[in-house]
C-alpha positions in Angstrom: 76.2 -29.1 -133.9 76.5 -32.5 -133.3 74.6 -33.3 -136.5 76.8 -30.7 -138.5 79.9 -32.6 -137.0 78.5 -35.9 -138.0 77.8 -34.6 -141.9 81.3 -33.4 -142.0 82.7 -36.6 -140.9 80.7 -38.8 -143.1 81.5 -36.4 -146.0 85.0 -36.6 -145.1 85.0 -40.4 -145.1 82.9 -40.6 -148.7 85.5 -38.2 -150.2 88.5 -40.4 -148.8 86.7 -44.1 -149.0 84.3 -43.6 -151.9 80.6 -44.1 -152.1 78.6 -44.8 -148.8 75.7 -47.3 -149.7 73.2 -45.9 -147.2 73.5 -42.4 -148.9 71.9 -43.1 -152.1 68.6 -43.3 -150.1 66.5 -40.4 -149.5 66.5 -38.8 -146.1 63.3 -40.6 -144.7 64.7 -44.2 -145.8 68.2 -42.8 -144.1 66.3 -42.1 -140.9 64.9 -45.9 -140.9 68.4 -47.2 -141.6 69.7 -44.9 -138.8 66.7 -46.1 -136.6 67.3 -49.7 -137.3 71.3 -49.5 -136.5 70.4 -47.8 -133.2 67.6 -50.6 -132.3 70.1 -53.3 -133.1 73.3 -52.0 -132.0 72.4 -49.4 -129.6 74.7 -46.7 -131.4 73.9 -43.5 -133.0 76.9 -42.3 -134.7 77.8 -45.0 -137.1 79.8 -44.8 -140.1 79.5 -46.8 -143.3 82.7 -48.3 -144.7 82.1 -49.9 -147.8 83.3 -53.7 -148.6 84.0 -53.5 -152.3 81.5 -55.6 -154.3 84.5 -56.8 -156.4 85.5 -59.0 -153.9 82.5 -61.3 -153.9 80.3 -63.0 -156.4 76.6 -63.4 -155.6 75.7 -65.8 -158.7 75.7 -68.8 -156.3 73.4 -67.1 -153.7 70.1 -67.1 -155.3 67.3 -64.8 -154.6 69.3 -61.5 -154.3 70.4 -59.0 -156.4 72.3 -55.6 -156.2 73.9 -56.5 -153.1 76.3 -54.0 -151.5 77.9 -54.7 -147.9 79.2 -52.0 -145.5 81.0 -52.5 -142.1 79.4 -50.4 -139.4 82.1 -48.4 -137.6 81.2 -46.5 -134.1 84.1 -44.7 -132.5 86.7 -46.3 -134.5 85.2 -50.1 -133.8 83.5 -52.3 -136.1 80.1 -53.1 -134.7 78.8 -55.1 -137.3 77.9 -55.2 -141.1 74.9 -53.8 -143.1 73.9 -55.7 -146.2 71.9 -53.7 -148.7 69.8 -56.3 -151.3 66.8 -56.2 -153.7 64.8 -59.1 -154.2 61.7 -59.7 -156.6 58.4 -59.1 -155.5 55.3 -59.9 -158.1 56.3 -57.4 -160.5 59.1 -55.1 -159.2 62.2 -55.5 -157.0 62.3 -54.4 -153.5 65.3 -53.0 -151.4 65.9 -54.0 -147.9 68.5 -54.0 -145.2 69.9 -56.8 -143.2 72.1 -55.9 -140.2 74.2 -58.6 -139.0 76.5 -58.7 -135.8 80.3 -59.7 -135.9 79.3 -63.3 -135.9 77.5 -62.8 -138.8 74.1 -63.4 -136.9 71.1 -61.6 -138.2 70.2 -58.5 -135.9 67.7 -56.9 -138.0 65.9 -56.7 -141.4 64.3 -53.6 -142.7 62.2 -53.2 -145.8 63.7 -50.0 -147.3 61.8 -49.4 -150.6 58.9 -51.5 -151.9 57.6 -50.5 -155.2 54.7 -53.4 -155.9 51.1 -52.8 -155.0 51.0 -56.3 -153.8 52.7 -58.2 -151.1 53.5 -55.0 -149.0 52.5 -57.2 -145.9 56.3 -58.3 -145.7 57.1 -54.6 -144.4 55.2 -55.8 -140.9 57.9 -55.4 -138.2 56.5 -58.5 -136.4 56.9 -60.6 -139.4 60.3 -59.4 -140.3 61.4 -60.2 -136.6 61.4 -64.0 -137.6 64.7 -63.5 -139.2 66.7 -62.1 -136.1 68.9 -64.6 -134.7 69.4 -66.5 -137.5 73.0 -67.4 -138.8 74.5 -69.1 -141.9 71.2 -69.8 -143.6 69.9 -72.1 -141.0 66.4 -72.2 -140.0 65.4 -69.9 -143.0 63.0 -72.2 -144.9 59.8 -70.6 -146.1 56.5 -72.2 -144.4 59.0 -74.3 -142.0 60.9 -71.7 -139.9 59.4 -68.7 -141.5 55.8 -68.4 -141.5 53.8 -67.1 -144.5 51.8 -63.9 -144.4 48.6 -63.5 -146.0 48.7 -61.0 -149.1 52.5 -61.9 -150.0 52.4 -65.0 -151.7 55.4 -64.0 -153.6 57.2 -61.4 -152.0 57.2 -63.5 -148.5 59.2 -66.4 -150.1 61.2 -64.1 -152.2 62.6 -62.2 -149.3 63.3 -65.5 -147.3 65.3 -66.8 -150.1 67.1 -63.4 -150.3 67.8 -63.3 -146.7 69.1 -67.0 -146.5 71.3 -66.2 -149.6 72.6 -63.0 -147.8 73.0 -64.8 -144.6 75.2 -67.6 -146.3 77.0 -64.9 -148.5 78.2 -63.2 -145.2 79.2 -66.1 -143.5 81.2 -67.2 -146.8 82.9 -63.6 -147.2 84.0 -63.9 -143.4 85.6 -67.3 -143.6 87.4 -66.5 -146.8 88.8 -63.2 -145.3 87.0 -60.9 -147.3 85.3 -59.0 -144.5 
């Protein structure tokens, strides 16, 4: 019953507000998104409210592609933001989620889709944990603040650059009143 109510609420919001960024992912990936949000914010029934992509330009933020941002709402209150982005691995783009609190501090990073046969080591939770607590692109230099990882010589610096750019972008959007 609770699950049905959740589906009805989300469907209603989608019809009223437009597309929800997370809905484009298959069910197993959506479960990973839900789990990450629960771990980061302690909330289960979270709604995604899109921030229109026309309100920001990512050209000044290298290393990221296909960025979309959603406000995370729980019981009518904004609890944080979800930034969905892609970065380039050796041959293919890979998709990831960065969760931010309201102060634009990184709460969690999750790899959603990794398409390449090389570099998948960046999906390790212990490695991704290095990004948590970072703010405004600070302390996000690869091989200085963020450790390298064997087997991901291209993907590891790529995602580090992407997350740094997302962090800077989110602070910029907040400071310019677009969030």
